C-alpha positions in Angstrom: 0.1 0.1 0.0 1.2 3.0 -0.7 2.2 5.7 1.7 -0.3 8.4 1.1 -3.1 5.7 0.8 -2.0 3.7 3.8 -2.8 7.4 5.9 -5.6 8.2 4.5 -6.6 4.6 5.5 -5.6 4.4 9.0 -7.4 8.0 9.1 -10.6 6.0 8.3 -10.2 3.4 10.4 -9.9 5.3 13.3 -13.0 7.3 12.9 -14.6 4.4 12.4 -13.1 2.6 15.2 -13.9 6.2 17.1 -18.0 5.2 15.9 -17.8 1.4 16.9 -18.3 0.7 13.0 -15.7 -2.8 12.9 -16.2 -3.9 9.4 -12.7 -2.5 8.6 -10.4 -4.4 11.1 -8.5 -1.7 13.3 -5.3 -4.1 12.9 -4.7 -3.8 9.4 -3.6 0.0 10.3 0.2 0.5 10.8 0.6 -2.9 13.0 -0.9 -5.9 13.3 -3.4 -7.4 15.8 -1.3 -9.9 18.7 -2.9 -12.6 20.7 -1.9 -13.5 24.4 1.6 -14.6 24.1 3.9 -17.6 26.9 6.9 -15.3 27.1 5.0 -11.6 27.8 5.0 -10.9 31.6 6.0 -7.8 33.4 8.9 -7.5 35.7 9.4 -8.4 38.8 9.6 -4.9 40.1 7.0 -3.9 38.7 4.6 -6.6 39.9 3.6 -5.4 43.1 2.1 -2.3 41.3 0.3 -4.7 39.2 -1.2 -6.5 42.7 -2.4 -3.2 44.3 -4.4 -2.3 41.2 -6.0 -5.7 41.9 -6.4 -5.7 45.5 -8.3 -2.3 45.4 -10.5 -2.9 42.3 -11.3 -6.8 41.7 -10.8 -8.7 44.8 -13.7 -7.1 46.6 -15.2 -8.2 43.7 -14.2 -11.9 43.0 -14.9 -12.4 47.1 -12.2 -12.4 50.0 -13.8 -16.1 50.8 -11.8 -17.8 48.2 -9.1 -20.1 48.7 -5.2 -18.2 48.8 -4.4 -20.2 46.1 -7.5 -19.5 43.8 -6.6 -15.4 44.6 -2.8 -15.9 43.3 -3.2 -17.7 40.4 -5.8 -14.8 39.4 -3.7 -12.4 40.1 -1.2 -14.0 38.3 -3.4 -13.9 35.3 -4.2 -9.8 35.7 -0.1 -9.6 35.7 -0.2 -11.0 32.4 -3.3 -9.4 30.8 -1.8 -5.9 32.3 1.5 -6.3 30.5 -0.3 -7.4 27.3 -2.4 -4.3 27.4 0.8 -2.1 28.3 1.8 -3.2 24.8 -1.7 -2.7 23.0 -2.7 0.3 21.3 -5.3 1.5 18.7 -2.9 0.7 16.2 -1.8 -2.7 17.9 -4.6 -4.1 19.6 -4.5 -7.5 22.2 -7.2 -10.0 20.3 -8.8 -12.7 22.3 -12.5 -14.6 22.8 -15.3 -13.7 24.9 -16.4 -17.2 24.2 -16.4 -19.3 28.0 -15.7 -22.7 25.8 -12.2 -21.2 24.4 -11.0 -20.7 27.6 -11.4 -24.9 29.0 -8.6 -26.6 29.9 -6.4 -23.5 29.5 -3.3 -23.9 31.8 -2.7 -20.1 32.2 -6.1 -18.4 31.8 -9.5 -18.8 32.9 -12.9 -17.6 32.4 -12.2 -15.0 34.9 -10.1 -13.3 32.5 -13.5 -12.3 30.6 -14.8 -10.9 34.0 -11.9 -8.5 34.5 -11.8 -7.0 30.8 -15.7 -6.3 31.4 -15.1 -5.0 34.3 -12.1 -2.4 32.7 -14.5 -1.6 29.8 -17.1 -0.9 32.1 -14.9 1.9 33.8 -13.8 3.0 31.0 -10.4 1.7 30.8 -10.3 -0.2 27.6 -11.7 0.0 24.3 -13.7 -2.9 22.9 -13.1 -3.7 18.8 -14.7 -6.6 16.9 -11.8 -8.2 14.8 -11.8 -11.3 12.8 -9.4 -14.4 13.6 -7.1 -15.2 10.8 -4.8 -17.3 12.6 -6.9 -20.4 13.9 -8.8 -22.6 11.4 -12.1 -21.0 11.7 -12.8 -17.7 10.7 -14.9 -16.5 13.7 -14.6 -13.0 15.3 -12.8 -11.8 18.1 -12.6 -9.2 20.4 -9.6 -6.3 19.9 -8.8 -4.5 23.1 -6.4 -1.4 23.7 -6.3 0.7 27.0 -7.8 4.3 27.3 -5.3 7.3 28.2 -6.9 6.8 31.7 -5.9 3.6 32.5 -2.7 3.9 30.7 -1.7 6.8 33.4 -3.5 5.4 36.2 -1.6 2.0 36.0 -0.1 1.0 32.6 2.7 3.6 32.1 4.0 2.3 35.4 4.6 -1.6 34.0 7.7 -2.5 32.4 7.2 -5.4 30.2 9.4 -8.7 29.5 9.7 -11.0 26.6 11.0 -13.5 29.1 12.8 -16.5 26.8 12.9 -18.5 29.9 9.0 -18.4 29.4 9.4 -19.7 25.7 8.5 -23.0 24.9 9.8 -23.9 21.4 13.8 -22.0 21.9 15.2 -20.0 25.0 18.2 -18.4 25.4 20.3 -20.1 23.1 18.3 -21.0 19.7 20.3 -23.7 17.6 19.3 -23.1 13.8 20.4 -25.8 11.6 20.3 -25.3 7.4 17.3 -27.0 6.6 13.5 -25.0 6.2 10.5 -26.1 8.0 8.4 -28.0 6.4 5.6 -26.6 7.6 2.9 -24.2 6.1 2.8 -21.0 6.7 -0.5 -20.5 9.5 -1.6 -17.4 8.1 -1.0 -17.6 4.0 -0.9 -21.4 3.7 2.3 -21.2 1.9 5.0 -23.3 1.9 8.0 -21.5 3.5 9.7 -21.6 0.2 7.3 -19.9 -1.9 7.7 -16.4 -3.1 6.5 -13.7 -0.5 7.0 -15.8 2.8 9.7 -15.3 4.6 12.3 -18.6 4.7 12.4 -20.2 8.9 15.1 -22.3 9.9 14.5 -25.3 11.4 15.3 -25.5 15.1 17.9 -27.9 16.1 17.4 -29.6 20.0 21.0 -29.5 21.4 22.2 -30.6 24.9 23.5 -28.4 27.4 27.5 -28.1 28.4 29.5 -26.1 30.4 29.8 -23.1 27.9 26.1 -23.0 27.0 25.1 -22.9 30.9 28.3 -20.2 31.6 26.3 -18.2 28.4 22.6 -18.5 29.8 24.0 -17.3 33.1 25.0 -14.2 31.4 22.1 -13.7 29.1 20.0 -13.7 32.2 22.0 -11.4 34.1 21.6 -9.0 31.1 17.8 -9.5 30.6 17.7 -8.8 34.4 19.4 -5.8 34.8 17.7 -4.4 31.5 14.6 -5.3 32.8 14.9 -2.9 35.6 14.3 0.5 32.8 11.1 1.6 30.9 12.3 1.4 27.6 9.7 3.1 25.1 9.8 4.7 22.0 9.1 8.5 22.6 7.4 10.1 19.7 6.8 13.9 20.9 5.6 12.3 23.9 3.7 9.8 22.8 5.4 6.8 24.5 5.1 3.1 23.1 7.0 0.5 25.3 9.1 -2.1 23.9 10.8 -4.9 25.5 14.6 -6.0 25.7 15.0 -9.5 26.7 17.7 -11.0 24.2 18.4 -14.5 22.9 20.9 -15.7 21.1 21.1 -17.9 17.8 23.8 -19.8 16.6 23.5 -21.8 12.9 24.4 -24.6 12.4 26.9 -25.5 15.3 26.9 -24.1 18.6 30.0 -21.1 19.6 31.0 -21.7 15.6 28.5 -19.5 13.7 26.7 -16.1 14.3 25.7 -16.3 17.8 24.3 -12.7 17.8 21.9 -11.9 20.2 18.1 -10.9 19.2 14.9 -9.8 20.5 11.7 -11.6 20.1 8.8 -9.6 18.9 7.8 -6.0 20.7 11.8 -5.8 21.1 13.7 -3.1 20.1 15.2 -4.8 17.7 12.4 -4.7 15.8 11.6 -1.3 15.3 13.1 1.2 12.3 16.9 2.5 12.7 15.5 5.9 12.5 12.5 4.6 15.6 15.6 4.1 17.4 16.7 7.3 17.3 13.7 8.1 19.7 14.3 5.5 22.5 14.2 6.8 26.0 15.4 4.6 28.6 13.7 5.5 32.1 13.2 9.1 30.8 16.6 9.8 30.0 17.3 10.2 26.1 19.8 7.8 24.7 22.7 7.5 22.3 23.7 4.5 20.0 27.7 4.2 18.8 28.4 2.3 15.4 31.7 0.3 14.9 32.5 1.8 11.2 32.6 -1.2 8.6 33.4 -3.9 11.6 33.4 -6.7 9.0 35.9 -6.1 6.9 38.5 -3.8 9.6 38.0 -7.0 11.5 39.1 -9.5 8.9 42.3 -6.9 7.7 43.3 -7.1 11.3 43.3 -11.1 10.6 45.8 -10.3 8.0 48.2 -8.4 10.7 47.3 -4.7 8.9 45.3 -1.9 10.7 42.9 -0.3 8.4 42.0 3.4 9.0 40.3 4.5 5.9 36.7 3.4 5.0 36.5 0.0 2.9 33.0 1.1 1.2 34.7 4.5 -0.6 38.1 2.9 -1.7 37.5 2.8 -5.4 35.2 6.0 -5.9 33.6 8.3 -3.0 30.1 9.5 -2.7 27.2 8.7 -0.9 25.0 6.3 -3.6 29.0 4.4 -4.2 29.2 4.4 -0.7 25.7 2.2 0.0 26.0 0.2 -3.2 30.4 -0.8 -2.4 28.4 -1.6 1.0 26.1 -3.8 -0.1 29.1 -5.7 -2.4 31.4 -6.1 0.5 28.6 -7.7 2.7 27.1 -9.7 0.2 31.3 -11.3 -0.7 31.2 -12.5 2.8 28.1 -14.5 2.5 27.6 -15.1 -1.4 28.7 -18.6 -3.0 29.5 -17.0 -6.7 29.7 -13.0 -8.1 26.2 -13.6 -9.6 24.8 -13.4 -6.0 27.1 -10.0 -5.2 25.3 -8.6 -8.8 22.1 -9.7 -7.4 22.6 -7.8 -4.4 24.0 -5.0 -5.9 21.1 -4.5 -8.7 18.3 -4.8 -6.0 20.3 -1.9 -3.9 19.9 0.4 -6.5 16.5 -0.4 -7.2 15.4 2.0 -4.4 14.4 4.2 -7.0 15.3 6.0 -10.5 17.1 9.1 -8.7 19.6 6.3 -7.0 20.1 4.7 -10.4 20.8 8.2 -12.5 22.8 9.3 -9.3 24.9 5.8 -10.0 25.0 6.3 -13.4 26.7 9.7 -13.2 29.4 8.1 -11.6 30.8 5.7 -15.0 30.7 2.6 -14.0 29.1 -0.1 -14.6 28.2 -3.0 -11.1 30.2 -5.5 -13.1 33.8 -3.1 -13.4 32.6 -1.3 -9.7 32.6 -4.9 -8.0 36.5 -6.0 -10.2 37.8 -2.7 -9.0 36.4 -3.4 -5.2 38.1 -6.7 -5.6 41.9 -5.2 -6.5 41.4 -2.9 -3.9 41.1 -5.2 -1.0 43.6 -8.0 -2.4 44.5 -8.1 1.1 41.7 -9.5 2.4 40.4 -11.4 -1.2 40.5 -14.5 0.3 38.4 -14.0 2.5 35.5 -13.3 -0.8 32.9 -15.8 -1.6 33.8 -18.4 1.0 30.8 -17.7 3.4 32.9 -15.3 6.1 29.7 -13.6 7.3 28.6 -15.7 10.0 31.8 -16.5 11.0 32.3 -12.9 11.4 29.1 -12.3 13.0 30.6 -14.8 15.6 33.6 -12.7 16.1 31.0 -9.3 16.9 28.8 -11.2 18.9 31.5 -12.0 21.5 32.8 -8.0 21.3 29.1 -7.5 21.9 29.1 -9.8 25.1 32.0 -8.0 26.7 30.1 -4.9 26.0 26.8 -5.8 27.7 28.7 -7.5 30.3 30.6 -4.4 31.5 27.4 -2.6 31.9 25.6 -5.4 33.7 28.2 -5.4 36.2 27.5 -1.8 37.3 23.9 -2.4 37.0 23.4 0.3 34.0 21.5 -0.5 30.8 22.8 -1.0 27.4 20.9 -2.4 24.6 22.8 -4.3 22.0 22.5 -4.0 18.1 24.3 -6.5 16.4 28.0 -4.3 16.2 26.0 -1.1 17.2 24.6 -0.2 21.2 22.3 1.8 22.6 22.7 3.7 26.0 21.9 6.4 27.8 23.2 10.0 26.9 24.9 10.1 30.2 27.4 6.6 29.6 28.4 7.8 25.8 31.9 8.4 26.8 32.1 5.5 28.8 30.9 2.9 25.7 32.6 4.3 23.5 35.9 3.7 25.7 34.4 -0.1 26.5 33.6 -0.6 22.7 36.8 0.2 21.4 38.7 -2.3 24.7 36.8 -5.2 23.6 37.5 -4.9 19.6 41.6 -4.7 21.0 40.5 -7.8 23.1 39.0 -10.0 19.5 41.3 -8.6 17.5 44.5 -9.8 20.1 42.6 -13.1 20.6 42.6 -13.8 16.6 45.4 -11.5 14.7 48.8 -13.4 13.4 50.4 -10.8 15.7 48.7 -10.5 18.5 48.2 -6.8 17.8 45.2 -4.6 20.1 43.7 -3.0 16.6 41.3 -0.3 16.8 38.0 0.5 15.0 36.6 3.7 13.9 33.4 4.8 16.3 31.0 6.3 14.9 27.7 8.0 16.5 24.2 7.0 14.4 
């Protein structure tokens, strides 16, 4: 959908939603709707706030004659509901069934949650909107709910939400992905994972815990525990959208050999656009993101015992357009099997617009000529080209990331890793710069032939 039509569609949907007209589903706006997710929970620090609200508004109605164990169970249900409502909005409502049969045999939920939803609605704390269920076998209508501004100010703005990997049943803190793709069809479209227009998902491999995995899991729990003490939101001109900070690690094919980067699940800060990350605040303080400039090429040069200080993406010709294309080329050279894969990546990069193609044509280079010149200029590291070094390089930068985040976690300070860059509070900018340079030196000292600590340029995004 074109941007102007999307904007018009959103305005029309919101006006219809205000009138309780629900023929157009609200969740087809900017974000999709979501259902209850097993790993979404409130942080331990905010649980007492939720319990206090529950005891004031729901416990008298529910009855004090119930067994304490049943009351605790209802509290836990309300805690999970509050965490989900904190993430919900008009553009991304929470959908659930109000049918009693939907709760039969459920481990986490009971029909009590429907009574809570009705009470919240009657009190003007949430809005109810109809929405269609596309995830199930049938086409029954579910109810979409989103909190009102009153409820946000009253409770939800004080809640810190976690996407705890330990609570996820099909993969926890460490996920091992195989070469093969899953054979099941996409639940929403019915397409096979290799069909056009579908995202390819690699099959998860089961593994046995060993000393290394246990040690890494303890580190990740420490990272997540410290970051969950701070409320991280996208602050768009005063409008706050909470996000989660819990990370997990993904390895490819073999543990501790390929990849190893930290990722977030749905609602995480890694799932928002780069420009939106500039609006992140941590407990009300503005943030800054520092990035290793051309990390992978510089790492390869250090493996050859060379300190490379120039911009590797402007080694042939300078310019914003050619730099963008050459960056795509160089990163593709580390992952592609042959030259055609690199050429295709460059063509896709130029497909961004007519003006981009015209600016590139004005340089006098063709993609093939630029690729040849590029390989000649970077001859010292050419042996790594077309050799699928990308996952090995990701393993190296993941080790740098562990060290940087652990430094801040040991001090109880938040630090959000974004692969080869990091987001911290503005007050921690200089400390982050020093720590990034230190851990880059440590990894080059470990892998370089001369056991030397190299340096890398660090940019502010």
